[in-house]
C-alpha positions in Angstrom: 19.5 -106.7 15.5 18.5 -110.4 15.9 15.6 -112.7 17.0 16.4 -114.7 20.3 13.7 -117.4 20.8 13.6 -119.1 24.4 12.0 -122.4 24.9 9.3 -122.0 27.6 9.5 -125.7 28.7 12.4 -127.2 26.8 13.4 -130.9 26.8 16.7 -131.0 29.0 18.8 -133.9 27.9 22.1 -132.8 29.8 23.1 -130.3 32.4 21.2 -127.6 34.3 20.9 -123.6 32.9 23.2 -122.0 35.3 21.7 -119.3 37.5 22.7 -115.6 36.3 24.9 -114.2 38.6 23.4 -110.8 40.4 25.3 -107.9 39.3 26.9 -110.0 35.9 27.2 -106.4 34.1 28.3 -104.2 37.1 31.7 -102.5 36.5 33.3 -104.4 39.4 32.4 -107.7 38.1 35.4 -109.5 36.8 35.1 -110.3 33.4 36.4 -113.8 34.0 33.0 -114.5 36.2 31.1 -113.2 33.1 33.0 -115.5 30.8 32.5 -118.8 33.1 28.6 -117.8 33.3 28.2 -117.5 29.3 30.3 -120.7 28.9 28.0 -122.5 30.9 25.1 -121.1 29.6 26.1 -121.6 26.1 27.2 -125.4 26.7 23.7 -126.1 28.1 22.1 -124.5 25.2 24.4 -126.6 22.8 23.4 -129.9 24.7 19.7 -128.9 24.8 18.5 -127.4 21.5 15.0 -126.8 22.5 16.3 -124.1 24.9 17.5 -121.3 22.9 17.4 -120.4 19.2 18.9 -117.2 17.5 18.9 -115.8 14.0 19.8 -112.2 13.0 17.0 -110.4 11.2 17.9 -111.3 7.7 18.0 -115.0 8.3 14.9 -114.7 10.6 12.6 -113.1 8.4 13.0 -115.5 5.3 12.6 -118.6 7.9 9.6 -117.1 9.8 7.9 -116.2 6.3 8.7 -119.7 5.2 7.1 -121.2 8.3 4.0 -119.2 7.8 3.6 -120.2 4.3 4.1 -123.8 5.2 2.2 -123.9 8.5 -0.6 -121.4 8.0 -3.0 -124.0 9.3 -0.8 -123.8 12.5 0.1 -120.3 13.1 -2.3 -117.3 12.9 -1.6 -114.1 10.7 -1.1 -112.6 14.3 1.6 -115.1 15.1 3.2 -114.4 12.0 3.2 -110.9 12.3 4.3 -110.7 15.9 6.9 -112.9 15.0 8.6 -110.2 13.0 8.9 -108.0 16.3 10.9 -108.6 19.3 7.7 -108.1 21.4 7.8 -111.4 23.6 5.2 -113.1 21.4 4.7 -116.8 22.5 3.9 -119.8 20.4 2.4 -122.8 22.4 3.8 -126.0 23.0 1.1 -127.7 20.8 2.1 -125.2 17.6 5.9 -125.3 18.3 5.7 -129.3 18.1 3.6 -129.1 14.9 5.7 -126.6 13.2 8.7 -128.9 14.1 7.1 -132.0 12.6 5.9 -130.0 9.7 9.4 -128.7 8.9 11.1 -132.0 9.4 8.7 -133.7 6.7 9.5 -130.9 4.2 12.9 -131.2 4.9 12.7 -135.2 4.5 10.8 -135.1 1.2 13.1 -132.5 -0.3 10.7 -129.5 -0.5 13.0 -127.4 1.6 15.8 -128.0 -0.2 13.8 -127.3 -3.6 12.7 -123.9 -1.9 16.1 -122.9 -0.6 17.6 -123.6 -3.9 15.2 -121.3 -5.8 15.4 -118.7 -2.9 19.0 -118.5 -3.5 18.6 -118.1 -7.2 16.4 -115.2 -6.6 18.8 -113.7 -4.2 21.7 -114.0 -6.5 19.7 -112.3 -9.1 18.9 -109.7 -6.7 22.7 -109.4 -5.9 23.3 -108.9 -9.4 20.7 -106.4 -10.1 22.2 -104.4 -7.0 25.7 -104.3 -8.1 25.6 -100.6 -8.9 23.3 -99.5 -6.6 23.3 -98.2 -3.0 21.3 -100.1 -0.7 18.1 -98.5 -0.2 18.3 -96.4 -3.6 15.4 -96.6 -5.9 15.5 -100.1 -7.9 17.4 -101.6 -4.9 16.1 -105.3 -4.5 16.0 -106.1 -0.6 15.7 -109.9 -1.6 19.4 -109.8 -1.6 19.8 -109.4 2.0 17.9 -112.5 2.9 19.5 -115.8 3.1 17.6 -119.2 3.4 19.1 -122.4 4.0 18.3 -126.1 4.8 20.8 -126.1 7.6 18.8 -123.4 9.4 15.6 -124.9 8.7 16.7 -128.1 10.4 18.0 -126.4 13.5 14.7 -124.5 13.8 12.8 -127.7 13.4 14.6 -129.6 16.1 14.3 -126.2 18.5 10.6 -126.3 17.9 10.0 -129.9 18.5 12.1 -129.7 21.9 11.0 -126.2 23.2 8.0 -126.8 24.9 6.7 -123.7 23.1 8.6 -120.5 22.7 8.9 -116.8 23.1 10.2 -114.6 20.3 12.2 -111.9 21.9 
């Protein structure tokens, strides 16, 4: 499971988002037609970082919790809570720009790196704790499953700044 975030009004620097062809997943649609569509779509997203951002559940939860802790004056508890579900919750352009700016400041001043280092140290301790345990058994430390790094924060900060607001799906 993953979290797909779509920019509501992203900055478009290059290209145009291709139209999704009708019947893309019909059994008689040639695979090469699907491949061409997704190739163009991925190229557009690569060139326009405010259009799309994705994390799997493990990366997203750590990131979104960090955002809430550092941006609780920007996003509400309801935003944070809904952000942990794939329910189409929207973050406004004003909020997204403010999140992006705040995250960039925290990257630039070294706060994200400091947090990431501490987070990774805790995660490694949790992994050590879990060595002889099965996933979910008593005493299992779920913190081992939630990575966090500065590169992911940077990518998200850029997405936020250029998304024009976003929807969490």
